[in-house]
Each structure stands twice: as C-alpha cells, then as structure tokens.
C-alpha positions, 0 to 999 in steps of 0.5 A, spaced: 289 413 791 290 416 798 285 414 804 283 422 803 281 422 796 276 416 796 268 418 798 264 413 801 257 411 800 252 409 805 245 407 803 240 406 808 234 402 807 228 403 811 222 399 811 215 401 808 211 399 815 216 403 819 216 410 814 208 408 815 208 407 822 211 413 822 206 418 819 201 414 822 204 415 829 207 422 829 204 425 824 197 423 824 196 423 832 201 429 833 197 434 828 189 430 831 192 431 839 194 438 837 187 440 834 184 436 839 188 442 845 187 447 841 179 447 841 180 445 850 185 450 851 187 456 846 195 457 848 199 454 843 205 452 847 201 449 852 198 446 845 204 444 842 207 440 848 201 437 850 201 433 843 209 432 844 206 429 850 201 425 848 204 423 841 210 421 846 205 417 851 202 413 844 209 411 842 211 409 849 205 404 849 205 402 843 212 400 844 210 396 850 205 392 847 210 389 842 215 387 848 209 384 851 207 380 844 215 378 842 215 376 850 208 372 850 210 369 843 217 366 846 214 363 852 209 360 847 214 357 843 219 355 848 213 351 851 211 348 845 218 347 843 218 340 849 
C-alpha cells in the first residue's frame, strides 16, 4: 500500500468531568448571564457581548483558583517531604 492510500483514524478521549465543567460553565453561566443582562438592558448586541465577557471572566477566575490550589499543594508536599 502506498502512503497515499492509508487512512488514519484519530481517537479523542475526553474525561467526563471536563465535559461536565464545559456544560456547567459555558452553557449554564453564559445563558444565565445573558438573561440577567437582557432583563437589565434589552439590547441584543450588548446582551451577547456581556454574557461572553462574564463567561470568560468566570473561566479565568476558575483557572486561577486551580493554579493557586496546585501551587499550595506543591508547597505543602515539599514541606512534608523535607
């Protein structure tokens, strides 16, 4: 067989917890923030932009919290290890 006739199959494995986090954060927080801004404002462009900004902000805060937890865990582990 030539290299041209071979077909590759790519299998992607996604953890269930990552899918659950995506659904909760992106869809849940995005929808909730959209409707809250829609009640306050009423302009669809501002509603969409606002919900996007809020969702991305929450994701960055969540990511920062995880980094600080990992750093604290490493520091505690190094203290115990000595």
